[in-house]
C-alpha positions as MATLAB code, in Angstrom:
seq = 'XXXXXXXXXXXXXXXXXXXXXXXXXXXXXXXXXXXXXXXXXXXXXXXXXXXXXXXXXXXXXXXXXXXXXXXXXXXXXXXXXXXXXXXXXXXXXXXXXXXXXXXXXXXXXXXXXXXXXXXXXXXXXXXXXXXXXXXXXXXXXXXXXXXXXXXXXXXXXXXXXXXXXXXXXXXXXXXXXXXXXXXXXXXXXXXXXXXXXXXXXXXXXXXXXXXXXXXXXXXXXXXXXXXXXXXXXXXXXXXXXXXXXXXXXXXXXXXXXXXXXXXXXXXXXXXXXXXXXXXXXXXXXXXXXXXXXXXXXXXXXXXXXXXXXXXXXXXXXXXXXXXXXXXXXXXXXXXXXXXXXXXXXXXXXXXXXXXXXXXXXXXXXXXXXXXXXXXXXXXXXXXXXXXXXXXXXXXXXXXXXXXXXXXXXXXXXXXXXXXXXXXXXXXXXXXXXXXXXXXXXXXXXXXXXXXXXXXXXXXXXXXXXXXXXXXXXXXXXXXXXXXXXXXXXXXXXXXXXXXXXXXXXXXXXXXXXXXXXXXXXXXXXXXXXXXXXXXXXXXXXXXX';
ca = [
       6.743  250.692  -27.854;
       8.106  252.228  -31.026;
       6.861  250.779  -34.347;
      10.377  249.635  -35.231;
      10.266  246.997  -32.534;
       7.547  245.072  -34.348;
       9.881  244.762  -37.334;
      12.772  243.596  -35.153;
      10.504  241.022  -33.481;
       9.393  239.680  -36.845;
      13.012  239.383  -37.976;
      13.819  237.310  -34.875;
      10.709  235.106  -34.937;
       9.895  234.822  -38.670;
      13.244  235.738  -40.192;
      13.153  233.362  -43.215;
       9.489  233.927  -44.051;
       8.695  236.154  -47.054;
       7.150  239.368  -45.837;
       6.982  241.563  -48.973;
       6.407  240.739  -52.636;
       6.497  243.292  -55.483;
       4.554  242.477  -58.635;
       4.938  244.558  -61.776;
       2.509  243.293  -64.463;
       3.831  245.724  -67.113;
       7.292  244.184  -66.982;
       5.773  240.672  -66.956;
       3.968  241.553  -70.163;
       7.163  242.935  -71.747;
       8.858  239.627  -71.068;
       6.285  237.954  -73.259;
       6.854  240.304  -76.182;
      10.495  240.363  -77.285;
      13.790  238.765  -76.382;
      15.408  242.223  -76.363;
      13.051  243.355  -73.583;
      13.823  240.165  -71.723;
      17.561  240.811  -71.870;
      17.056  244.379  -70.690;
      14.996  243.219  -67.722;
      17.380  240.384  -66.797;
      20.259  242.850  -66.592;
      18.444  245.221  -64.286;
      17.587  244.052  -60.724;
      14.856  246.726  -60.507;
      13.084  245.393  -63.600;
      12.003  241.943  -62.478;
       8.246  241.511  -62.549;
       8.288  239.636  -59.206;
      10.687  240.412  -56.336;
      10.457  239.354  -52.732;
      12.228  239.781  -49.410;
      12.068  238.044  -46.030;
      11.589  239.644  -42.626;
      15.307  239.137  -41.872;
      16.353  240.892  -45.096;
      13.805  243.649  -44.564;
      15.222  244.427  -41.112;
      18.797  244.169  -42.411;
      18.095  246.625  -45.232;
      16.482  249.013  -42.740;
      19.558  248.816  -40.541;
      21.924  249.426  -43.424;
      20.114  252.559  -44.513;
      19.864  253.751  -40.889;
      23.635  253.320  -40.484;
      24.277  255.171  -43.762;
      22.218  258.127  -42.528;
      23.974  258.090  -39.147;
      27.387  258.025  -40.870;
      26.409  261.152  -42.737;
      25.509  263.075  -39.592;
      21.756  262.520  -39.621;
      20.499  262.541  -36.058;
      17.359  262.260  -33.995;
      14.820  264.851  -35.097;
      16.185  265.355  -38.561;
      13.864  264.756  -41.539;
      14.240  262.357  -44.478;
      11.918  262.686  -47.508;
      10.858  259.666  -49.552;
       9.764  260.172  -53.181;
       9.268  256.691  -54.551;
       6.634  254.722  -56.434;
       5.554  251.594  -54.576;
       8.506  249.234  -54.636;
      10.289  246.651  -52.502;
      12.689  249.337  -51.183;
      10.036  251.700  -49.922;
       9.203  250.217  -46.529;
      12.808  249.219  -45.543;
      13.810  252.832  -46.276;
      10.880  254.140  -44.151;
      11.877  251.948  -41.233;
      15.563  252.737  -41.662;
      14.747  256.381  -41.211;
      12.723  255.632  -38.038;
      15.556  253.538  -36.567;
      17.830  256.652  -36.588;
      15.291  258.691  -34.613;
      14.816  260.871  -37.688;
      11.394  261.580  -39.143;
      10.179  259.920  -42.330;
       8.593  262.412  -44.707;
       6.679  260.611  -47.580;
       5.951  262.738  -50.621;
       3.016  262.401  -52.994;
       4.363  260.926  -56.265;
       2.040  263.240  -58.182;
       3.809  266.382  -56.982;
       5.413  268.516  -59.641;
       8.877  270.045  -59.193;
       7.637  273.181  -57.380;
       5.407  271.194  -55.047;
       8.330  268.891  -54.185;
      10.546  271.959  -53.455;
       7.754  273.528  -51.350;
       7.199  270.435  -49.220;
      10.935  269.806  -48.723;
      11.343  273.357  -47.411;
       8.095  273.300  -45.370;
       9.113  270.203  -43.469;
      12.770  271.158  -43.141;
      13.829  267.989  -44.932;
      17.588  267.163  -44.588;
      17.719  264.174  -46.968;
      15.758  263.249  -50.060;
      15.469  259.629  -51.324;
      13.940  259.393  -54.790;
      13.408  256.912  -57.618;
      13.872  256.848  -61.423;
      10.401  258.090  -62.180;
      11.263  261.458  -60.658;
      14.647  262.191  -62.286;
      13.180  264.874  -64.559;
      11.280  266.610  -61.758;
      14.250  266.550  -59.348;
      16.660  267.704  -62.046;
      14.693  270.923  -62.475;
      15.238  271.845  -58.817;
      18.475  270.036  -58.161;
      20.628  273.145  -57.786;
      18.304  274.331  -55.036;
      17.610  271.164  -53.129;
      21.216  270.037  -53.046;
      22.106  272.994  -50.850;
      22.739  271.625  -47.347;
      20.749  268.511  -48.246;
      21.741  264.880  -49.043;
      20.124  263.361  -52.153;
      20.025  259.548  -52.636;
      18.807  257.766  -55.768;
      17.105  254.324  -55.652;
      17.412  252.468  -58.935;
      19.691  251.810  -61.924;
      21.417  254.715  -63.639;
      22.078  257.185  -60.816;
      21.978  260.801  -62.119;
      25.000  263.039  -61.433;
      23.145  265.207  -58.888;
      22.498  262.292  -56.518;
      24.274  259.503  -54.699;
      23.685  255.786  -55.353;
      21.578  254.247  -52.575;
      22.431  250.631  -53.473;
      26.169  251.147  -53.676;
      26.335  253.089  -50.425;
      24.057  250.888  -48.319;
      25.872  247.724  -49.495;
      28.958  248.813  -47.482;
      27.064  249.715  -44.298;
      26.633  247.585  -41.260;
      23.470  245.498  -40.976;
      23.540  245.756  -37.158;
      20.761  247.570  -35.412;
      21.783  251.177  -34.587;
      21.888  251.956  -30.853;
      19.320  254.741  -30.878;
      16.791  254.783  -28.070;
      13.240  255.642  -29.095;
      10.178  256.543  -27.065;
       6.492  256.559  -27.980;
       6.448  260.307  -27.557;
       9.274  260.860  -30.053;
       8.373  262.472  -33.364;
       8.229  259.823  -36.123;
       6.784  261.110  -39.396;
       5.434  264.062  -41.300;
       2.640  263.578  -43.859;
       1.206  266.209  -46.123;
      -2.395  267.285  -46.466;
      -3.790  270.349  -48.140;
      -6.325  272.791  -46.738;
      -8.894  274.657  -48.750;
      -6.129  276.936  -50.114;
      -4.539  273.886  -51.743;
      -1.124  274.599  -50.108;
       0.111  271.421  -48.274;
       0.243  271.395  -44.523;
       2.894  269.252  -42.803;
       1.225  266.903  -40.352;
       3.406  265.731  -37.450;
       2.873  262.293  -35.879;
       4.810  260.516  -33.108;
       5.620  256.805  -32.616;
       2.523  256.385  -30.474;
       0.345  257.386  -33.467;
       2.044  254.829  -35.734;
       1.728  252.023  -33.233;
      -1.908  252.824  -32.517;
      -2.717  252.719  -36.249;
      -1.135  249.240  -36.449;
      -3.151  247.985  -33.450;
      -6.375  249.461  -34.805;
      -5.886  247.807  -38.213;
      -5.222  244.384  -36.691;
      -8.146  244.685  -34.267;
     -10.551  245.674  -37.016;
      -9.599  243.081  -39.604;
      -8.121  240.278  -37.532;
      -4.967  239.696  -39.521;
      -3.098  236.541  -38.687;
       0.283  235.153  -39.750;
      -1.465  233.249  -42.522;
      -3.127  236.315  -44.113;
      -1.697  237.816  -47.311;
      -2.544  241.489  -47.808;
      -2.742  242.910  -51.327;
      -1.630  246.541  -51.239;
      -2.333  248.567  -54.394;
      -2.661  252.295  -53.288;
       0.507  254.397  -52.895;
       2.606  253.894  -49.773;
       3.215  257.652  -49.405;
      -0.322  257.953  -48.137;
      -1.248  257.062  -44.553;
      -4.042  254.763  -45.806;
      -1.954  252.115  -47.622;
       0.845  252.045  -45.060;
      -1.368  251.884  -42.008;
      -3.433  249.066  -43.540;
      -0.113  247.227  -44.113;
       0.734  247.770  -40.453;
      -1.837  244.979  -39.698;
       0.539  242.636  -41.539;
       3.482  244.054  -39.573;
       1.782  243.233  -36.265;
       0.748  239.708  -37.313;
       3.991  238.859  -39.160;
       2.045  238.079  -42.335;
       2.967  238.602  -45.982;
       1.994  241.587  -48.140;
       2.034  242.028  -51.894;
       2.727  245.417  -53.534;
       0.976  245.461  -56.888;
       2.227  248.123  -59.352;
      -0.520  248.850  -61.806;
      -4.233  248.239  -61.281;
      -6.479  246.456  -63.756;
      -9.119  243.814  -62.957;
      -6.880  241.175  -64.569;
      -3.740  242.161  -62.660;
      -5.683  242.213  -59.390;
      -7.197  238.727  -60.011;
      -3.895  237.314  -61.260;
      -2.165  238.538  -58.108;
      -4.914  237.380  -55.713;
      -4.843  233.963  -57.362;
      -1.067  233.498  -57.721;
      -0.068  234.995  -54.315;
      -3.073  233.556  -52.427;
      -4.159  236.986  -51.163;
      -6.781  236.918  -48.406;
      -7.284  240.643  -47.777;
      -7.612  243.256  -50.514;
      -8.095  246.983  -50.014;
      -9.693  248.724  -52.977;
     -10.878  252.151  -54.011;
     -14.358  252.575  -55.384;
     -13.317  252.905  -59.067;
     -11.257  249.701  -58.922;
     -14.167  247.790  -57.381;
     -16.451  249.136  -60.047;
     -13.987  248.122  -62.794;
     -13.831  244.612  -61.409;
     -17.646  244.294  -61.417;
     -17.836  245.650  -64.928;
     -15.107  243.297  -66.188;
     -16.995  240.335  -64.664;
     -20.252  241.516  -66.162;
     -18.674  241.827  -69.634;
     -17.047  238.398  -69.366;
     -13.552  239.820  -69.389;
     -12.905  238.201  -65.979;
     -14.076  234.682  -65.286;
     -13.937  234.385  -61.486;
     -13.939  230.588  -61.703;
     -10.623  230.671  -63.583;
      -8.816  232.042  -60.511;
      -8.018  230.714  -57.083;
     -10.051  232.983  -54.838;
     -11.290  230.735  -52.077;
      -8.700  232.181  -49.642;
      -9.941  235.765  -50.311;
     -11.905  236.553  -47.086;
     -12.011  240.355  -46.841;
     -12.552  243.244  -49.235;
     -12.490  246.681  -47.719;
     -12.716  250.142  -49.151;
     -11.582  253.545  -47.875;
     -10.764  257.132  -48.980;
     -14.155  258.009  -50.379;
     -17.886  257.368  -49.885;
     -19.018  253.912  -51.020;
     -22.261  253.478  -53.055;
     -24.580  250.926  -51.455;
     -25.329  249.464  -54.886;
     -21.685  248.572  -55.363;
     -21.526  246.529  -52.169;
     -24.854  244.829  -52.917;
     -23.573  243.755  -56.297;
     -20.215  242.675  -54.826;
     -21.873  240.455  -52.224;
     -24.007  238.826  -54.948;
     -20.820  237.761  -56.765;
     -18.651  237.146  -53.677;
     -21.096  236.114  -50.929;
     -18.323  234.737  -48.694;
     -16.378  237.983  -48.559;
     -16.448  240.053  -45.375;
     -16.666  243.728  -46.135;
     -15.598  246.804  -44.221;
     -15.190  250.516  -44.933;
     -12.761  252.799  -43.196;
     -12.833  256.539  -42.472;
      -9.863  258.628  -41.476;
      -7.656  261.582  -42.255;
      -3.884  261.982  -42.376;
      -4.371  264.118  -39.260;
      -5.813  260.993  -37.586;
      -3.011  258.770  -38.932;
      -5.133  257.498  -41.798;
      -7.913  254.911  -41.658;
      -9.663  253.530  -38.637;
     -10.830  256.298  -36.382;
     -14.284  255.300  -37.702;
     -15.039  252.007  -39.392;
     -18.153  250.043  -40.364;
     -17.041  246.690  -38.972;
     -17.385  243.411  -40.834;
     -20.328  242.459  -38.622;
     -22.367  245.512  -39.691;
     -22.900  245.008  -43.397;
     -26.596  245.683  -42.845;
     -25.495  249.322  -42.295;
     -23.741  249.839  -45.600;
     -23.962  253.546  -46.379;
     -22.692  254.531  -42.925;
     -19.007  255.098  -42.294;
     -19.628  253.191  -39.111;
     -18.797  253.502  -35.456;
     -15.777  254.721  -33.523;
     -12.691  252.645  -34.185;
     -10.692  250.715  -31.580;
      -9.372  253.167  -29.007;
     -11.136  256.181  -30.611;
     -13.808  258.556  -29.375;
     -16.207  260.321  -31.756;
     -18.760  263.082  -31.418;
     -20.817  265.269  -33.737;
     -20.916  268.926  -32.786;
     -22.435  272.281  -33.690;
     -20.518  275.496  -34.354;
     -20.198  276.035  -30.580;
     -18.689  272.654  -29.927;
     -21.882  271.210  -28.358;
     -22.946  267.698  -29.317;
     -26.015  267.618  -31.561;
     -28.986  265.344  -31.135;
     -29.268  262.053  -33.047;
     -30.489  262.701  -36.523;
     -29.117  266.275  -36.620;
     -26.189  267.280  -38.744;
     -22.972  268.613  -37.259;
     -19.244  268.465  -37.702;
     -17.462  265.145  -37.040;
     -14.764  265.324  -34.352;
     -12.501  262.457  -33.223;
     -10.149  261.870  -30.340;
      -7.587  259.135  -29.706;
      -3.893  258.146  -29.633;
      -3.693  258.517  -33.404;
      -4.452  262.248  -33.536;
      -1.558  264.305  -34.927;
       0.798  266.197  -32.663;
       0.290  269.369  -34.694;
       0.617  270.978  -38.106;
       4.391  271.351  -38.196;
       5.411  275.027  -37.691;
       1.773  276.190  -38.053;
       0.229  276.922  -34.649;
      -2.660  278.973  -36.138;
      -3.791  276.061  -38.373;
      -3.325  273.596  -35.507;
      -5.455  275.654  -33.113;
      -8.249  275.805  -35.720;
      -8.695  272.028  -35.796;
      -7.275  270.712  -32.457;
      -9.341  271.656  -29.481;
      -8.818  269.941  -26.080;
      -7.454  266.855  -27.877;
     -10.389  266.667  -30.269;
      -9.612  266.830  -33.988;
     -12.285  268.729  -35.913;
     -12.434  266.918  -39.282;
     -14.369  269.392  -41.389;
     -16.725  266.670  -42.424;
     -20.456  267.071  -41.734;
     -22.161  263.991  -40.328;
     -25.136  262.660  -38.452;
     -25.705  259.839  -35.974;
     -28.644  257.493  -36.537;
     -30.794  255.902  -33.846;
     -28.479  252.823  -33.732;
     -25.325  254.891  -33.125;
     -23.975  254.624  -36.712;
     -22.312  257.652  -38.306;
     -23.318  258.815  -41.758;
     -21.332  261.464  -43.669;
     -23.596  264.156  -45.174;
     -21.332  266.805  -46.663;
     -17.959  268.488  -46.364;
     -17.354  271.677  -44.449;
     -14.087  272.048  -46.346;
     -14.011  272.845  -50.031;
     -12.146  269.662  -50.951;
     -13.208  267.380  -53.794;
     -12.501  263.655  -53.458;
     -12.398  262.109  -56.897;
     -11.493  258.422  -57.051;
      -9.933  258.632  -53.588;
      -7.662  261.540  -54.618;
      -7.982  264.913  -52.836;
      -8.423  267.892  -55.206;
      -8.366  271.454  -53.938;
     -10.492  273.838  -56.023;
      -8.366  276.932  -55.268;
      -5.348  275.314  -56.983;
      -7.332  274.642  -60.147;
      -9.099  278.054  -60.008;
      -5.817  279.872  -59.653;
      -4.375  278.079  -62.667;
      -7.411  278.634  -64.893;
      -7.588  282.275  -63.933;
      -4.355  282.803  -65.922;
      -6.160  281.928  -69.168;
      -6.589  285.255  -70.962;
     -10.113  284.498  -72.144;
     -11.453  283.765  -68.590;
     -13.026  286.508  -66.463;
     -13.945  284.334  -63.475;
     -13.864  280.677  -62.528;
     -15.147  278.383  -59.810;
     -14.437  274.685  -59.330;
     -16.849  272.363  -57.574;
     -17.427  268.604  -57.329;
     -20.250  267.080  -59.339;
     -21.508  263.537  -58.893;
     -19.913  260.802  -60.972;
     -20.849  257.156  -61.042;
     -17.282  255.809  -61.176;
     -15.165  258.341  -59.310;
     -17.735  259.516  -56.811;
     -17.326  263.116  -57.911;
     -15.365  264.968  -60.571;
     -13.838  268.424  -60.619;
     -16.054  270.684  -62.663;
     -14.953  274.156  -63.777;
     -17.696  276.818  -64.023;
     -16.122  279.426  -66.328;
     -17.332  282.985  -66.921;
     -15.724  284.431  -70.059;
     -14.666  287.987  -70.638;
     -17.292  290.093  -72.473;
     -17.361  289.524  -76.212;
     -14.986  286.540  -76.045;
     -15.715  283.123  -77.406;
     -14.011  279.948  -76.131;
     -14.488  276.163  -76.478;
     -14.035  273.309  -74.058;
     -11.168  272.081  -76.279;
      -9.305  275.377  -75.769;
      -9.672  275.099  -71.942;
      -8.604  271.441  -71.969;
      -5.539  272.326  -74.064;
      -4.629  275.090  -71.619;
      -4.947  272.684  -68.724;
      -2.372  270.282  -70.164;
       0.266  271.948  -68.057;
      -1.613  270.815  -64.938;
      -0.931  267.318  -63.538;
      -3.485  265.048  -65.164;
      -5.308  264.256  -61.894;
      -5.888  268.046  -61.258;
      -7.432  268.785  -64.659;
     -11.188  269.518  -64.567;
     -13.178  266.636  -66.014;
     -16.102  268.844  -66.958;
     -16.307  272.444  -68.285;
     -19.445  274.615  -67.963;
     -19.636  278.153  -69.366;
     -21.801  280.266  -67.066;
     -21.780  283.325  -64.805;
     -20.104  283.003  -61.360;
     -22.184  284.177  -58.376;
     -20.251  286.069  -55.737;
     -21.496  287.480  -52.439;
     -21.136  291.155  -51.348;
     -17.655  290.533  -49.979;
     -16.533  289.070  -53.288;
     -16.422  285.410  -52.233;
     -17.634  282.794  -54.717;
     -20.985  281.384  -53.535;
     -20.094  277.710  -53.748;
     -23.278  276.546  -51.982;
     -25.358  278.272  -54.645;
     -23.329  276.682  -57.405;
     -23.688  273.247  -55.845;
     -27.449  273.732  -55.651;
     -27.562  274.911  -59.307;
     -25.728  271.836  -60.513;
     -27.371  269.259  -58.217;
     -24.295  268.586  -56.104;
     -25.642  269.518  -52.661;
     -25.024  266.958  -49.898;
     -22.944  265.063  -52.391;
     -21.343  262.772  -49.813;
     -24.762  261.571  -48.573;
     -25.920  261.011  -52.156;
     -22.781  258.929  -52.925;
     -23.363  256.780  -49.866;
     -26.996  256.060  -50.948;
     -26.238  255.317  -54.644;
];
């Protein structure tokens, strides 16, 4: 059945129960500082540090937005982009889109104006919904994106180039729209970049979304009593598909805006969170804060916290060992997935397999996995090959890109581009990446994007970007720079030049050296990785 039916069931059966809470620690702190800030916050419904809605209100808000879209001519198969920071409106908007039969198209909140424009055009987006954090970026391209496209603003102070979401939805019917949906209907487009750094549009149907929900609940056993703490951005498949476990169980979830050890522990304690999904740097920050005495675990109510799980990047074994020393009663799991496999869960460790920390695990519920050579044949246990996965959560295709689709989808198997091996007990270990992607703190970085930008610097003759091991972030983007003959340059000059790049794309380390290229002119990345001790980086991160 379509994913929207779980929401409608919850509205019927648990209508008055709180389902979503938004916590904004920054606003809470402002309230403590000055009365002027307090007055400003009190006058703005979007500036309360804690907001909540029930399942009934969630479903009602989704219906109102669906009916607004339908009244404006949006129909089944159209596309609606979402450019919002995590907030209480995010998920009702997402489900409102699905209820019309249109496709939800979440956008990375780190995109600059040109990346937003590119993705809107790539996915044929008919409507854009955006929040106050993006006014400046949208204003730069407003004249272009307003052409044949609806633009709705969520928040206070609607800019002149958009329409007010709150005012318009308030006058729409809260009745469920009569749109029939099937599992095979297209549901969402997510974006993922290839080695070129240009986003690909990943098409999923309702079956994919439902399967991700079932997988999450099967893996982590969410019940109605569980409270899920969601910190990562909802635009990504990871956060949303982990929340789908709460959708299936009818449980509560908390959206935390801002991530510090204190805000996490305050929220776990105050909201009685029982499941927390972290990224490696956040878990490391928590352990360090405890070690320094900045967090006293005994000062918080954490007895209900039963599960900590990590995804999006390799997990150092030492981190989990230390975590279990401090939190011996926590179950632990790690999840592997791609946006092409509807996010986490096609492989997972399993809470019962903590003795295998370092592995990404075993095939997830309803998934098949194999490790293959370049001819598509399965390799022997202990040998390295490419990880391939198959299941109901595999994407339909790369939207409007048959060539790219055919490269990774073969007979229903998704070729992930990650190199892995199977041990004697049937557990999968990641070894390296076939693709040129760098995963730093859970964020995908694409070397070609950074290389293309740096190549514009007049002092640079050649440049290559690789990932180098980092204790906190797993790996960091490192720029190997070959200068033009007779030219001098400092790291400070390069860093200053890079200020036009989004912060997360800026190289963390600069090395001045010659760039090796092969006879066809291609940068020899394997040689560079060997020179700077970053071979088999994924395997090394798992062992650390």
